[in-house]
HTML snippet that shows the backbone in 3Dmol.js (N, CA, C, O; Angstrom):
<script src="https://3Dmol.org/build/3Dmol-min.js"></script>
<div id="view" style="width:600px;height:400px;position:relative"></div>
<script>
const pdb = `
ATOM      1  N   MET A   1       2.402  32.247  -4.325  1.00  0.00           N
ATOM      2  CA  MET A   1       2.941  31.087  -4.218  1.00  0.00           C
ATOM      3  C   MET A   1       2.309  29.698  -3.631  1.00  0.00           C
ATOM      4  O   MET A   1       1.589  29.830  -2.641  1.00  0.00           O
ATOM      5  N   SER A   2       2.493  28.484  -4.104  1.00  0.00           N
ATOM      6  CA  SER A   2       1.780  27.406  -3.480  1.00  0.00           C
ATOM      7  C   SER A   2       2.462  27.024  -2.224  1.00  0.00           C
ATOM      8  O   SER A   2       3.643  27.186  -1.916  1.00  0.00           O
ATOM      9  N   ARG A   3       1.452  26.463  -1.527  1.00  0.00           N
ATOM     10  CA  ARG A   3       1.715  25.929  -0.310  1.00  0.00           C
ATOM     11  C   ARG A   3       2.145  24.571  -0.341  1.00  0.00           C
ATOM     12  O   ARG A   3       1.611  23.962  -1.268  1.00  0.00           O
ATOM     13  N   LYS A   4       3.154  23.677   0.552  1.00  0.00           N
ATOM     14  CA  LYS A   4       3.435  22.429   0.279  1.00  0.00           C
ATOM     15  C   LYS A   4       2.472  21.991   1.166  1.00  0.00           C
ATOM     16  O   LYS A   4       2.042  22.647   2.115  1.00  0.00           O
ATOM     17  N   PRO A   5       2.084  20.704   0.798  1.00  0.00           N
ATOM     18  CA  PRO A   5       1.265  19.754   1.420  1.00  0.00           C
ATOM     19  C   PRO A   5       1.168  19.631   2.936  1.00  0.00           C
ATOM     20  O   PRO A   5       0.139  19.498   3.598  1.00  0.00           O
ATOM     21  N   ASN A   6       2.732  19.716   3.468  1.00  0.00           N
ATOM     22  CA  ASN A   6       3.011  19.404   4.728  1.00  0.00           C
ATOM     23  C   ASN A   6       3.085  20.981   5.632  1.00  0.00           C
ATOM     24  O   ASN A   6       3.271  21.110   6.842  1.00  0.00           O
ATOM     25  N   ASP A   7       2.892  21.986   4.687  1.00  0.00           N
ATOM     26  CA  ASP A   7       2.640  23.066   5.629  1.00  0.00           C
ATOM     27  C   ASP A   7       1.663  23.189   6.575  1.00  0.00           C
ATOM     28  O   ASP A   7       1.992  23.776   7.606  1.00  0.00           O
ATOM     29  N   ASP A   8       0.629  22.814   6.490  1.00  0.00           N
ATOM     30  CA  ASP A   8      -0.495  22.506   7.310  1.00  0.00           C
ATOM     31  C   ASP A   8      -0.287  21.978   8.649  1.00  0.00           C
ATOM     32  O   ASP A   8      -0.504  22.566   9.708  1.00  0.00           O
ATOM     33  N   LEU A   9       0.280  20.485   8.431  1.00  0.00           N
ATOM     34  CA  LEU A   9       0.732  19.786   9.467  1.00  0.00           C
ATOM     35  C   LEU A   9       1.896  20.447  10.310  1.00  0.00           C
ATOM     36  O   LEU A   9       1.951  20.292  11.530  1.00  0.00           O
ATOM     37  N   VAL A  10       2.816  21.184   9.611  1.00  0.00           N
ATOM     38  CA  VAL A  10       3.909  21.889  10.670  1.00  0.00           C
ATOM     39  C   VAL A  10       3.325  22.787  11.455  1.00  0.00           C
ATOM     40  O   VAL A  10       3.509  22.887  12.668  1.00  0.00           O
ATOM     41  N   ARG A  11       2.424  23.635  10.608  1.00  0.00           N
ATOM     42  CA  ARG A  11       1.877  24.859  11.378  1.00  0.00           C
ATOM     43  C   ARG A  11       1.071  24.306  12.567  1.00  0.00           C
ATOM     44  O   ARG A  11       1.292  24.834  13.656  1.00  0.00           O
ATOM     45  N   ARG A  12       0.117  23.260  12.501  1.00  0.00           N
ATOM     46  CA  ARG A  12      -0.382  22.624  13.421  1.00  0.00           C
ATOM     47  C   ARG A  12       0.568  21.918  14.581  1.00  0.00           C
ATOM     48  O   ARG A  12       0.166  22.013  15.740  1.00  0.00           O
ATOM     49  N   LEU A  13       1.617  21.324  14.366  1.00  0.00           N
ATOM     50  CA  LEU A  13       2.611  20.679  15.350  1.00  0.00           C
ATOM     51  C   LEU A  13       3.211  21.925  16.221  1.00  0.00           C
ATOM     52  O   LEU A  13       3.259  21.864  17.450  1.00  0.00           O
ATOM     53  N   LYS A  14       3.675  23.081  15.467  1.00  0.00           N
ATOM     54  CA  LYS A  14       4.185  24.077  16.092  1.00  0.00           C
ATOM     55  C   LYS A  14       3.057  24.553  17.390  1.00  0.00           C
ATOM     56  O   LYS A  14       3.425  24.773  18.544  1.00  0.00           O
ATOM     57  N   SER A  15       1.768  24.641  16.950  1.00  0.00           N
ATOM     58  CA  SER A  15       1.125  25.255  17.775  1.00  0.00           C
ATOM     59  C   SER A  15       0.832  24.191  18.923  1.00  0.00           C
ATOM     60  O   SER A  15       0.580  24.618  20.049  1.00  0.00           O
ATOM     61  N   ILE A  16       0.851  23.102  18.729  1.00  0.00           N
ATOM     62  CA  ILE A  16       0.712  22.138  19.599  1.00  0.00           C
ATOM     63  C   ILE A  16       1.876  22.013  20.262  1.00  0.00           C
ATOM     64  O   ILE A  16       1.787  21.583  21.412  1.00  0.00           O
ATOM     65  N   GLU A  17       3.061  22.301  19.797  1.00  0.00           N
ATOM     66  CA  GLU A  17       4.596  22.547  20.728  1.00  0.00           C
ATOM     67  C   GLU A  17       4.044  23.642  21.768  1.00  0.00           C
ATOM     68  O   GLU A  17       3.994  23.393  22.972  1.00  0.00           O
ATOM     69  N   GLY A  18       3.675  24.741  21.283  1.00  0.00           N
ATOM     70  CA  GLY A  18       3.232  25.934  22.009  1.00  0.00           C
ATOM     71  C   GLY A  18       2.406  25.609  22.863  1.00  0.00           C
ATOM     72  O   GLY A  18       2.647  26.075  23.977  1.00  0.00           O
ATOM     73  N   HIS A  19       1.369  24.883  22.765  1.00  0.00           N
ATOM     74  CA  HIS A  19       0.334  24.412  23.948  1.00  0.00           C
ATOM     75  C   HIS A  19       1.010  23.713  25.037  1.00  0.00           C
ATOM     76  O   HIS A  19       0.870  24.074  26.206  1.00  0.00           O
ATOM     77  N   VAL A  20       1.821  22.614  24.653  1.00  0.00           N
ATOM     78  CA  VAL A  20       2.585  21.726  25.326  1.00  0.00           C
ATOM     79  C   VAL A  20       3.274  22.664  26.549  1.00  0.00           C
ATOM     80  O   VAL A  20       3.203  22.513  27.768  1.00  0.00           O
ATOM     81  N   ARG A  21       3.899  23.587  25.831  1.00  0.00           N
ATOM     82  CA  ARG A  21       4.868  24.517  26.631  1.00  0.00           C
ATOM     83  C   ARG A  21       4.089  25.316  27.734  1.00  0.00           C
ATOM     84  O   ARG A  21       4.584  25.573  28.832  1.00  0.00           O
ATOM     85  N   GLY A  22       2.807  25.693  27.340  1.00  0.00           N
ATOM     86  CA  GLY A  22       1.638  26.322  28.164  1.00  0.00           C
ATOM     87  C   GLY A  22       1.301  25.659  29.363  1.00  0.00           C
ATOM     88  O   GLY A  22       1.274  26.193  30.473  1.00  0.00           O
ATOM     89  N   VAL A  23       0.982  24.190  29.045  1.00  0.00           N
ATOM     90  CA  VAL A  23       0.635  23.298  30.106  1.00  0.00           C
ATOM     91  C   VAL A  23       1.961  23.249  31.097  1.00  0.00           C
ATOM     92  O   VAL A  23       1.826  23.388  32.313  1.00  0.00           O
ATOM     93  N   GLN A  24       3.094  23.065  30.557  1.00  0.00           N
ATOM     94  CA  GLN A  24       4.285  22.815  31.484  1.00  0.00           C
ATOM     95  C   GLN A  24       4.396  24.159  32.574  1.00  0.00           C
ATOM     96  O   GLN A  24       4.712  24.182  33.764  1.00  0.00           O
ATOM     97  N   ARG A  25       3.978  25.310  31.591  1.00  0.00           N
ATOM     98  CA  ARG A  25       3.987  26.463  32.531  1.00  0.00           C
ATOM     99  C   ARG A  25       3.242  26.372  33.650  1.00  0.00           C
ATOM    100  O   ARG A  25       3.688  26.523  34.787  1.00  0.00           O
ATOM    101  N   MET A  26       1.931  26.089  33.322  1.00  0.00           N
ATOM    102  CA  MET A  26       0.850  26.072  34.045  1.00  0.00           C
ATOM    103  C   MET A  26       1.173  24.925  35.501  1.00  0.00           C
ATOM    104  O   MET A  26       1.043  25.297  36.667  1.00  0.00           O
ATOM    105  N   VAL A  27       1.541  23.723  35.151  1.00  0.00           N
ATOM    106  CA  VAL A  27       2.114  22.836  36.123  1.00  0.00           C
ATOM    107  C   VAL A  27       3.192  23.523  36.735  1.00  0.00           C
ATOM    108  O   VAL A  27       3.038  23.519  37.957  1.00  0.00           O
ATOM    109  N   ASP A  28       4.378  24.201  36.323  1.00  0.00           N
ATOM    110  CA  ASP A  28       5.251  24.866  37.260  1.00  0.00           C
ATOM    111  C   ASP A  28       4.754  25.675  38.107  1.00  0.00           C
ATOM    112  O   ASP A  28       5.145  25.715  39.273  1.00  0.00           O
ATOM    113  N   GLU A  29       3.793  26.456  37.614  1.00  0.00           N
ATOM    114  CA  GLU A  29       3.012  27.557  38.490  1.00  0.00           C
ATOM    115  C   GLU A  29       1.756  27.057  39.169  1.00  0.00           C
ATOM    116  O   GLU A  29       0.918  27.811  39.664  1.00  0.00           O
ATOM    117  N   GLY A  30       1.683  25.802  39.163  1.00  0.00           N
ATOM    118  CA  GLY A  30       0.570  25.174  40.221  1.00  0.00           C
ATOM    119  C   GLY A  30      -0.857  25.763  39.854  1.00  0.00           C
ATOM    120  O   GLY A  30      -1.689  26.085  40.702  1.00  0.00           O
ATOM    121  N   GLU A  31      -1.003  25.845  38.726  1.00  0.00           N
ATOM    122  CA  GLU A  31      -2.446  26.210  38.192  1.00  0.00           C
ATOM    123  C   GLU A  31      -3.417  24.811  38.736  1.00  0.00           C
ATOM    124  O   GLU A  31      -3.036  23.711  39.137  1.00  0.00           O
ATOM    125  N   TYR A  32      -4.592  25.282  38.587  1.00  0.00           N
ATOM    126  CA  TYR A  32      -5.757  24.186  39.296  1.00  0.00           C
ATOM    127  C   TYR A  32      -5.604  23.091  38.337  1.00  0.00           C
ATOM    128  O   TYR A  32      -5.490  23.321  37.133  1.00  0.00           O
ATOM    129  N   CYS A  33      -5.599  22.036  38.773  1.00  0.00           N
ATOM    130  CA  CYS A  33      -5.665  20.668  38.052  1.00  0.00           C
ATOM    131  C   CYS A  33      -6.646  20.657  36.789  1.00  0.00           C
ATOM    132  O   CYS A  33      -6.324  20.615  35.602  1.00  0.00           O
ATOM    133  N   ILE A  34      -7.696  20.698  37.248  1.00  0.00           N
ATOM    134  CA  ILE A  34      -8.644  20.756  35.937  1.00  0.00           C
ATOM    135  C   ILE A  34      -8.444  21.639  34.744  1.00  0.00           C
ATOM    136  O   ILE A  34      -8.788  21.439  33.579  1.00  0.00           O
ATOM    137  N   HIS A  35      -7.891  22.537  35.211  1.00  0.00           N
ATOM    138  CA  HIS A  35      -7.460  23.830  34.079  1.00  0.00           C
ATOM    139  C   HIS A  35      -6.291  23.029  33.175  1.00  0.00           C
ATOM    140  O   HIS A  35      -6.152  23.039  31.952  1.00  0.00           O
ATOM    141  N   VAL A  36      -5.586  22.408  34.086  1.00  0.00           N
ATOM    142  CA  VAL A  36      -4.453  21.691  33.343  1.00  0.00           C
ATOM    143  C   VAL A  36      -4.836  20.597  32.522  1.00  0.00           C
ATOM    144  O   VAL A  36      -4.268  20.374  31.453  1.00  0.00           O
ATOM    145  N   VAL A  37      -5.803  19.875  32.975  1.00  0.00           N
ATOM    146  CA  VAL A  37      -6.287  18.658  32.203  1.00  0.00           C
ATOM    147  C   VAL A  37      -7.060  19.099  31.263  1.00  0.00           C
ATOM    148  O   VAL A  37      -7.065  18.429  30.231  1.00  0.00           O
ATOM    149  N   ASN A  38      -7.805  20.148  31.310  1.00  0.00           N
ATOM    150  CA  ASN A  38      -8.792  20.397  30.016  1.00  0.00           C
ATOM    151  C   ASN A  38      -7.656  20.789  29.066  1.00  0.00           C
ATOM    152  O   ASN A  38      -7.817  20.384  27.915  1.00  0.00           O
ATOM    153  N   GLN A  39      -6.398  21.581  29.332  1.00  0.00           N
ATOM    154  CA  GLN A  39      -5.759  21.803  28.055  1.00  0.00           C
ATOM    155  C   GLN A  39      -5.037  20.534  27.623  1.00  0.00           C
ATOM    156  O   GLN A  39      -4.654  20.474  26.455  1.00  0.00           O
ATOM    157  N   ILE A  40      -4.788  19.399  28.538  1.00  0.00           N
ATOM    158  CA  ILE A  40      -4.040  18.425  28.004  1.00  0.00           C
ATOM    159  C   ILE A  40      -4.995  17.727  27.046  1.00  0.00           C
ATOM    160  O   ILE A  40      -4.619  17.207  25.996  1.00  0.00           O
ATOM    161  N   SER A  41      -6.247  17.748  27.472  1.00  0.00           N
ATOM    162  CA  SER A  41      -7.418  17.263  26.615  1.00  0.00           C
ATOM    163  C   SER A  41      -7.387  17.914  25.067  1.00  0.00           C
ATOM    164  O   SER A  41      -7.593  17.382  23.976  1.00  0.00           O
ATOM    165  N   ALA A  42      -7.068  19.196  25.413  1.00  0.00           N
ATOM    166  CA  ALA A  42      -7.316  19.999  23.957  1.00  0.00           C
ATOM    167  C   ALA A  42      -5.956  19.529  22.877  1.00  0.00           C
ATOM    168  O   ALA A  42      -6.018  19.442  21.651  1.00  0.00           O
ATOM    169  N   ILE A  43      -4.881  19.295  23.662  1.00  0.00           N
ATOM    170  CA  ILE A  43      -3.754  18.755  23.205  1.00  0.00           C
ATOM    171  C   ILE A  43      -4.038  17.703  22.249  1.00  0.00           C
ATOM    172  O   ILE A  43      -3.963  17.740  21.021  1.00  0.00           O
ATOM    173  N   GLN A  44      -4.427  16.622  23.133  1.00  0.00           N
ATOM    174  CA  GLN A  44      -4.693  15.313  22.434  1.00  0.00           C
ATOM    175  C   GLN A  44      -5.895  15.251  21.407  1.00  0.00           C
ATOM    176  O   GLN A  44      -5.988  14.306  20.623  1.00  0.00           O
ATOM    177  N   SER A  45      -6.859  16.337  21.435  1.00  0.00           N
ATOM    178  CA  SER A  45      -7.368  16.622  20.230  1.00  0.00           C
ATOM    179  C   SER A  45      -6.826  16.895  19.085  1.00  0.00           C
ATOM    180  O   SER A  45      -7.078  16.342  18.014  1.00  0.00           O
ATOM    181  N   ALA A  46      -5.924  17.921  19.322  1.00  0.00           N
ATOM    182  CA  ALA A  46      -5.113  18.369  18.334  1.00  0.00           C
ATOM    183  C   ALA A  46      -4.311  17.508  17.460  1.00  0.00           C
ATOM    184  O   ALA A  46      -4.342  17.493  16.229  1.00  0.00           O
ATOM    185  N   LEU A  47      -3.430  16.637  18.408  1.00  0.00           N
ATOM    186  CA  LEU A  47      -2.893  15.604  18.001  1.00  0.00           C
ATOM    187  C   LEU A  47      -3.634  14.530  17.246  1.00  0.00           C
ATOM    188  O   LEU A  47      -3.009  14.023  16.314  1.00  0.00           O
ATOM    189  N   LYS A  48      -4.793  14.116  17.469  1.00  0.00           N
ATOM    190  CA  LYS A  48      -5.496  13.121  16.943  1.00  0.00           C
ATOM    191  C   LYS A  48      -5.987  13.740  15.344  1.00  0.00           C
ATOM    192  O   LYS A  48      -6.220  13.056  14.347  1.00  0.00           O
ATOM    193  N   LYS A  49      -6.059  15.324  15.478  1.00  0.00           N
ATOM    194  CA  LYS A  49      -6.395  15.974  13.785  1.00  0.00           C
ATOM    195  C   LYS A  49      -5.175  15.692  13.448  1.00  0.00           C
ATOM    196  O   LYS A  49      -5.256  14.976  12.450  1.00  0.00           O
ATOM    197  N   VAL A  50      -3.979  15.876  13.755  1.00  0.00           N
ATOM    198  CA  VAL A  50      -2.835  15.721  12.885  1.00  0.00           C
ATOM    199  C   VAL A  50      -2.683  14.361  12.320  1.00  0.00           C
ATOM    200  O   VAL A  50      -2.553  14.104  11.123  1.00  0.00           O
ATOM    201  N   SER A  51      -2.716  13.430  13.401  1.00  0.00           N
ATOM    202  CA  SER A  51      -2.761  12.029  13.190  1.00  0.00           C
ATOM    203  C   SER A  51      -3.768  11.914  11.846  1.00  0.00           C
ATOM    204  O   SER A  51      -3.306  11.540  10.768  1.00  0.00           O
ATOM    205  N   ALA A  52      -4.869  12.189  11.970  1.00  0.00           N
ATOM    206  CA  ALA A  52      -5.867  11.892  10.846  1.00  0.00           C
ATOM    207  C   ALA A  52      -5.842  12.607   9.790  1.00  0.00           C
ATOM    208  O   ALA A  52      -6.600  12.207   8.906  1.00  0.00           O
ATOM    209  N   ILE A  53      -5.112  13.725   9.510  1.00  0.00           N
ATOM    210  CA  ILE A  53      -4.694  14.224   8.226  1.00  0.00           C
ATOM    211  C   ILE A  53      -3.522  13.720   7.767  1.00  0.00           C
ATOM    212  O   ILE A  53      -3.354  13.853   6.555  1.00  0.00           O
ATOM    213  N   MET A  54      -2.336  12.975   8.612  1.00  0.00           N
ATOM    214  CA  MET A  54      -1.530  12.465   8.020  1.00  0.00           C
ATOM    215  C   MET A  54      -2.092  10.922   7.357  1.00  0.00           C
ATOM    216  O   MET A  54      -2.002  10.601   6.172  1.00  0.00           O
ATOM    217  N   LEU A  55      -2.564  10.260   8.241  1.00  0.00           N
ATOM    218  CA  LEU A  55      -3.376   9.068   7.558  1.00  0.00           C
ATOM    219  C   LEU A  55      -4.080   9.141   6.445  1.00  0.00           C
ATOM    220  O   LEU A  55      -4.155   8.155   5.712  1.00  0.00           O
ATOM    221  N   ASP A  56      -4.847  10.575   6.069  1.00  0.00           N
ATOM    222  CA  ASP A  56      -5.657  10.788   4.924  1.00  0.00           C
ATOM    223  C   ASP A  56      -4.687  10.828   3.960  1.00  0.00           C
ATOM    224  O   ASP A  56      -4.900  10.212   2.915  1.00  0.00           O
ATOM    225  N   GLY A  57      -3.565  11.489   4.116  1.00  0.00           N
ATOM    226  CA  GLY A  57      -2.541  11.788   2.918  1.00  0.00           C
ATOM    227  C   GLY A  57      -1.890  10.613   2.833  1.00  0.00           C
ATOM    228  O   GLY A  57      -1.522  10.296   1.702  1.00  0.00           O
ATOM    229  N   HIS A  58      -1.622   9.799   3.821  1.00  0.00           N
ATOM    230  CA  HIS A  58      -1.034   8.113   3.224  1.00  0.00           C
ATOM    231  C   HIS A  58      -2.100   7.182   2.655  1.00  0.00           C
ATOM    232  O   HIS A  58      -1.725   6.263   1.926  1.00  0.00           O
ATOM    233  N   LEU A  59      -3.381   7.339   2.922  1.00  0.00           N
ATOM    234  CA  LEU A  59      -4.264   6.274   2.154  1.00  0.00           C
ATOM    235  C   LEU A  59      -4.484   7.038   0.913  1.00  0.00           C
ATOM    236  O   LEU A  59      -4.728   6.298  -0.040  1.00  0.00           O
ATOM    237  N   ARG A  60      -4.472   8.282   0.639  1.00  0.00           N
ATOM    238  CA  ARG A  60      -4.712   8.950  -0.735  1.00  0.00           C
ATOM    239  C   ARG A  60      -3.381   8.682  -1.484  1.00  0.00           C
ATOM    240  O   ARG A  60      -3.500   8.804  -2.703  1.00  0.00           O
ATOM    241  N   SER A  61      -2.119   8.340  -1.044  1.00  0.00           N
ATOM    242  CA  SER A  61      -1.093   8.496  -1.889  1.00  0.00           C
ATOM    243  C   SER A  61      -0.420   7.114  -1.661  1.00  0.00           C
ATOM    244  O   SER A  61      -0.595   6.314  -2.580  1.00  0.00           O
ATOM    245  N   CYS A  62       0.296   6.699  -0.634  1.00  0.00           N
ATOM    246  CA  CYS A  62       1.129   5.488  -0.552  1.00  0.00           C
ATOM    247  C   CYS A  62      -0.039   4.373  -0.649  1.00  0.00           C
ATOM    248  O   CYS A  62       0.003   3.599  -1.606  1.00  0.00           O
ATOM    249  N   VAL A  63      -0.863   4.281   0.103  1.00  0.00           N
ATOM    250  CA  VAL A  63      -1.809   3.048   0.211  1.00  0.00           C
ATOM    251  C   VAL A  63      -2.425   2.677  -1.614  1.00  0.00           C
ATOM    252  O   VAL A  63      -2.287   1.636  -2.255  1.00  0.00           O
ATOM    253  N   THR A  64      -3.025   3.836  -1.976  1.00  0.00           N
ATOM    254  CA  THR A  64      -3.720   4.010  -3.084  1.00  0.00           C
ATOM    255  C   THR A  64      -2.507   3.308  -4.095  1.00  0.00           C
ATOM    256  O   THR A  64      -2.794   2.363  -4.830  1.00  0.00           O
ATOM    257  N   GLU A  65      -1.391   3.775  -4.050  1.00  0.00           N
ATOM    258  CA  GLU A  65      -0.481   3.207  -5.177  1.00  0.00           C
ATOM    259  C   GLU A  65       0.277   1.938  -4.946  1.00  0.00           C
ATOM    260  O   GLU A  65       1.034   1.488  -5.806  1.00  0.00           O
ATOM    261  N   ALA A  66       0.073   1.337  -3.745  1.00  0.00           N
ATOM    262  CA  ALA A  66       0.599  -0.100  -3.281  1.00  0.00           C
ATOM    263  C   ALA A  66      -0.698  -0.895  -3.715  1.00  0.00           C
ATOM    264  O   ALA A  66      -0.424  -1.949  -4.288  1.00  0.00           O
ATOM    265  N   VAL A  67      -1.951  -0.651  -3.585  1.00  0.00           N
ATOM    266  CA  VAL A  67      -2.811  -1.427  -3.810  1.00  0.00           C
ATOM    267  C   VAL A  67      -3.028  -1.391  -5.372  1.00  0.00           C
ATOM    268  O   VAL A  67      -3.564  -2.391  -5.849  1.00  0.00           O
ATOM    269  N   ARG A  68      -2.731  -0.510  -6.110  1.00  0.00           N
ATOM    270  CA  ARG A  68      -2.612  -0.770  -7.725  1.00  0.00           C
ATOM    271  C   ARG A  68      -1.156  -1.503  -8.100  1.00  0.00           C
ATOM    272  O   ARG A  68      -0.845  -1.864  -9.235  1.00  0.00           O
ATOM    273  N   SER A  69      -0.481  -1.620  -7.117  1.00  0.00           N
ATOM    274  CA  SER A  69       0.841  -2.265  -7.593  1.00  0.00           C
ATOM    275  C   SER A  69       0.702  -3.691  -7.720  1.00  0.00           C
ATOM    276  O   SER A  69       0.051  -4.476  -7.031  1.00  0.00           O
ATOM    277  N   ALA A  70       1.537  -3.911  -8.872  1.00  0.00           N
ATOM    278  CA  ALA A  70       1.420  -5.705  -9.119  1.00  0.00           C
ATOM    279  C   ALA A  70       2.272  -6.380  -8.082  1.00  0.00           C
ATOM    280  O   ALA A  70       2.162  -7.601  -7.974  1.00  0.00           O
ATOM    281  N   ASP A  71       3.196  -5.661  -7.227  1.00  0.00           N
ATOM    282  CA  ASP A  71       3.819  -6.324  -6.346  1.00  0.00           C
ATOM    283  C   ASP A  71       2.983  -6.779  -5.028  1.00  0.00           C
ATOM    284  O   ASP A  71       2.547  -5.871  -4.321  1.00  0.00           O
ATOM    285  N   ALA A  72       2.785  -7.845  -4.729  1.00  0.00           N
ATOM    286  CA  ALA A  72       1.763  -8.576  -3.493  1.00  0.00           C
ATOM    287  C   ALA A  72       2.421  -8.378  -2.398  1.00  0.00           C
ATOM    288  O   ALA A  72       1.826  -8.175  -1.340  1.00  0.00           O
ATOM    289  N   GLU A  73       3.720  -8.407  -2.483  1.00  0.00           N
ATOM    290  CA  GLU A  73       4.510  -8.223  -1.023  1.00  0.00           C
ATOM    291  C   GLU A  73       4.228  -6.642  -0.666  1.00  0.00           C
ATOM    292  O   GLU A  73       4.054  -6.302   0.504  1.00  0.00           O
ATOM    293  N   THR A  74       4.200  -5.841  -1.586  1.00  0.00           N
ATOM    294  CA  THR A  74       3.963  -4.512  -1.386  1.00  0.00           C
ATOM    295  C   THR A  74       2.791  -4.445  -0.753  1.00  0.00           C
ATOM    296  O   THR A  74       2.752  -3.984   0.388  1.00  0.00           O
ATOM    297  N   ARG A  75       1.679  -4.882  -1.374  1.00  0.00           N
ATOM    298  CA  ARG A  75       0.175  -4.570  -0.864  1.00  0.00           C
ATOM    299  C   ARG A  75       0.063  -5.319   0.520  1.00  0.00           C
ATOM    300  O   ARG A  75      -0.679  -4.865   1.391  1.00  0.00           O
ATOM    301  N   GLU A  76       0.828  -6.512   0.728  1.00  0.00           N
ATOM    302  CA  GLU A  76       0.468  -6.977   1.835  1.00  0.00           C
ATOM    303  C   GLU A  76       1.347  -6.414   3.135  1.00  0.00           C
ATOM    304  O   GLU A  76       1.014  -6.598   4.306  1.00  0.00           O
ATOM    305  N   GLU A  77       2.384  -5.784   2.754  1.00  0.00           N
ATOM    306  CA  GLU A  77       3.144  -4.621   3.908  1.00  0.00           C
ATOM    307  C   GLU A  77       2.370  -3.435   4.183  1.00  0.00           C
ATOM    308  O   GLU A  77       2.398  -2.870   5.276  1.00  0.00           O
ATOM    309  N   VAL A  78       1.593  -3.007   3.078  1.00  0.00           N
ATOM    310  CA  VAL A  78       1.044  -1.691   3.601  1.00  0.00           C
ATOM    311  C   VAL A  78      -0.326  -1.923   4.342  1.00  0.00           C
ATOM    312  O   VAL A  78      -0.796  -1.281   5.282  1.00  0.00           O
ATOM    313  N   LEU A  79      -0.867  -3.061   3.640  1.00  0.00           N
ATOM    314  CA  LEU A  79      -2.296  -3.657   4.295  1.00  0.00           C
ATOM    315  C   LEU A  79      -2.043  -3.728   5.682  1.00  0.00           C
ATOM    316  O   LEU A  79      -2.787  -3.152   6.476  1.00  0.00           O
ATOM    317  N   GLY A  80      -0.704  -4.619   6.181  1.00  0.00           N
ATOM    318  CA  GLY A  80      -0.268  -4.822   7.574  1.00  0.00           C
ATOM    319  C   GLY A  80      -0.195  -3.448   8.273  1.00  0.00           C
ATOM    320  O   GLY A  80      -0.651  -3.229   9.396  1.00  0.00           O
ATOM    321  N   GLU A  81       0.400  -2.588   7.521  1.00  0.00           N
ATOM    322  CA  GLU A  81       0.814  -1.517   8.377  1.00  0.00           C
ATOM    323  C   GLU A  81      -0.762  -0.851   8.657  1.00  0.00           C
ATOM    324  O   GLU A  81      -0.996  -0.666   9.851  1.00  0.00           O
ATOM    325  N   LEU A  82      -1.570  -0.572   7.958  1.00  0.00           N
ATOM    326  CA  LEU A  82      -2.777  -0.064   8.235  1.00  0.00           C
ATOM    327  C   LEU A  82      -3.595  -1.022   9.564  1.00  0.00           C
ATOM    328  O   LEU A  82      -4.166  -0.532  10.539  1.00  0.00           O
ATOM    329  N   MET A  83      -3.458  -2.318   9.280  1.00  0.00           N
ATOM    330  CA  MET A  83      -3.900  -2.989  10.500  1.00  0.00           C
ATOM    331  C   MET A  83      -3.569  -2.541  11.720  1.00  0.00           C
ATOM    332  O   MET A  83      -4.404  -2.231  12.570  1.00  0.00           O
ATOM    333  N   GLN A  84      -2.031  -2.470  11.911  1.00  0.00           N
ATOM    334  CA  GLN A  84      -1.384  -1.797  13.159  1.00  0.00           C
ATOM    335  C   GLN A  84      -1.865  -0.763  13.455  1.00  0.00           C
ATOM    336  O   GLN A  84      -2.092  -0.625  14.657  1.00  0.00           O
ATOM    337  N   VAL A  85      -2.130   0.080  12.780  1.00  0.00           N
ATOM    338  CA  VAL A  85      -2.567   1.167  13.081  1.00  0.00           C
ATOM    339  C   VAL A  85      -4.005   1.325  13.643  1.00  0.00           C
ATOM    340  O   VAL A  85      -4.278   2.055  14.597  1.00  0.00           O
ATOM    341  N   PHE A  86      -4.688   0.748  13.119  1.00  0.00           N
ATOM    342  CA  PHE A  86      -6.357   0.585  13.391  1.00  0.00           C
ATOM    343  C   PHE A  86      -6.010  -0.036  14.484  1.00  0.00           C
ATOM    344  O   PHE A  86      -6.535   0.498  15.461  1.00  0.00           O
ATOM    345  N   GLU A  87      -5.153  -1.204  14.827  1.00  0.00           N
ATOM    346  CA  GLU A  87      -5.334  -1.928  16.081  1.00  0.00           C
ATOM    347  C   GLU A  87      -4.954  -0.908  17.448  1.00  0.00           C
ATOM    348  O   GLU A  87      -5.450  -1.000  18.571  1.00  0.00           O
ATOM    349  N   SER A  88      -4.009  -0.004  17.017  1.00  0.00           N
ATOM    350  CA  SER A  88      -3.386   0.747  18.014  1.00  0.00           C
ATOM    351  C   SER A  88      -4.271   1.779  18.623  1.00  0.00           C
ATOM    352  O   SER A  88      -4.242   2.111  19.808  1.00  0.00           O
ATOM    353  N   SER A  89      -5.267   2.379  17.466  1.00  0.00           N
ATOM    354  CA  SER A  89      -6.115   3.444  17.537  1.00  0.00           C
ATOM    355  C   SER A  89      -7.363   2.949  18.325  1.00  0.00           C
ATOM    356  O   SER A  89      -8.013   3.803  18.927  1.00  0.00           O
ATOM    357  N   THR A  90      -7.726   1.750  18.372  1.00  0.00           N
ATOM    358  CA  THR A  90      -8.822   1.353  19.130  1.00  0.00           C
ATOM    359  C   THR A  90      -8.351   0.813  20.698  1.00  0.00           C
ATOM    360  O   THR A  90      -9.201   0.361  21.465  1.00  0.00           O
ATOM    361  N   GLN A  91      -7.270   0.887  20.986  1.00  0.00           N
ATOM    362  CA  GLN A  91      -6.898   0.295  22.222  1.00  0.00           C
ATOM    363  C   GLN A  91      -7.079   1.655  22.918  1.00  0.00           C
ATOM    364  O   GLN A  91      -6.963   2.799  22.479  1.00  0.00           O
ATOM    365  N   VAL A  92      -7.423   1.147  24.233  1.00  0.00           N
ATOM    366  CA  VAL A  92      -7.777   2.381  25.329  1.00  0.00           C
ATOM    367  C   VAL A  92      -6.461   2.495  26.036  1.00  0.00           C
ATOM    368  O   VAL A  92      -6.314   3.318  26.940  1.00  0.00           O
TER     369      VAL A  92
END
`;
const viewer = $3Dmol.createViewer("view");
viewer.addModel(pdb, "pdb");
viewer.setStyle({}, {cartoon: {color: "spectrum"}});
viewer.zoomTo();
viewer.render();
</script>
């Protein structure tokens, strides 16, 4: 049986969801703050990985298709979207 391309993303997101629930439980139970912060950092790293995988797929499919397109408006729209993602990812 072949896997859908999104299976890995869904699996990762479910794992992150469980991790977030774990952090919520830690906060409810008054866990040591640094332990909670460390778990939040792990969640952020996992979300960044999901984002990178999504962006890679987008670049390899939608962006490639748009760049090869004869439609200049489509190309400009996709390039504008990429710039927005880049700008938001470089903000602290």
